[in-house]
N, C-alpha and C positions, 0 to 999 in steps of 0.2 A: 502520421499517427496523431500529431498534435491537433490537426483539424478535426479529426474524428472525436477526440476527447473533449475538445472545447464545446461540443454540442451537448455534453452532459450538464444538466441543470446545476448540479452541486459543484461542478468544476469550473464553470464559466467565469465566475468572479476571480477565482484563483488564477486561472490561465491568463485572463486579461491583465491583472495587476502584475503578475510575475513576468509576463512578456514585456510590459512597460519598464519594469525595474531592470530587467536584464538588458534590454535595448539601451536604456539610459547609461548603464554601467559600461557597456561595450563601446558606446560612442565616446564616452569620456576617457576610458582607460585602455581599451584594447587597441584601438587604432589599427594599423595594418602591419605592425611589427611581427606579431606571431599569433597563431590560433590559440596558443597556450595562455595568452592574456585574456581571452574571452571567457565570459560566464555563459552557461547553457542550462536549459531546463532539462531535467532528467526524468526518466520514467519512475524511478524510486521516489524521488521527491514529490512527483505528481500523485503517485499512489498514496503516499502518506497524507498529503493534503486532502485527497478524496476521502480517505477513511476518517479523517478528522471531521470533515463536513457531514459525512454520513452519520457519524455518532452524534454530532450537534443537532441533527434533524431527527434522530431516532426517538420515538415517543416513549420508550421505556428506559432511556438513559437520563440520569440526573444531570441537569445543566448547572446546578449550583455547587457542584463538587468537582474535584480534579478530573479532568478529561484530557488525555494526551495520547498521541500516536508517535512513537519514537523509534529511531533506528539504533540498534545495539551494535556492539563491536562485531565485525565480520569474523567468521571462523571457518574451519574446514567444511562445515555444513552449509555455508551461505551467509546471508545478511539477515539476521533476525529482526523482525518488526514487532514491537511490543504495543499492545492496546491496553490502555489503563483508563478505566472509567467505572462508574457506579450505576447500578440499576436502581429503579424506583420501587423495588420490592426487596424484602428480606425473606420471602417465602422461597425455600431452597429449590423446589421443583420449577417455580416460575423463573428464578434466576438462571437455572440450567437451560431452560428453554430459550431465554433471551440470548444467552451466550452462544448457544448452538445456532440460533438464527443469524447472529452476527457473523459467525465463522462460516456458515453456509454461504452467506453473501460474499465474504472475502474470497472463498474458493471459487465462486461463480464468476467474479469480475477480474480476478488477478491477471488472467491472460490478456484482457483488454489493454493492460498497461505494458505488455511485452515482458511480463515476469512469470515465474513458475514457482509453485510450492515445492519444497524439497522435503523428503522424508528418507531417513536412512533405511536401506533395504533390510528386510527381516529374513529369517530362515525360510519362510514360505516363498518369498520373492526369489530367493536363490534356487530353491527346489523347482519352482515353476520355470525359471530360465533354463536350468539344467534339463528339465523335461522337454522343453521346446527344442533343444539342440539334439536330444537323443532320438527324436522321431524321424 
């Protein structure tokens, strides 16, 4: 999976530097005592790094203001990822369009990182499931 992701233009610098950093750590501290002493690259960390770079290169995101992608505390619904940034417009309709485009992109690429989007089932989901079993 890492070989596939390293070909992504926005991820290559991150993947290269992270691989070097982790390799150096593992050579110095992990040794052969235990796998638990090793550091590893994760799909969640790589996804966060990708989103950060995606936003840094987005033409409608302000680069002179706070921009971060962070992992919040895990809960029963999964591991929330927060995107915090500012658009280069205050026109509400434009802002909504930019936000929608960013999340469309997130939804389109998340599976490339071995991750899934979670949404709590609604009454419609449960009715559809019940209907599928009653046929």
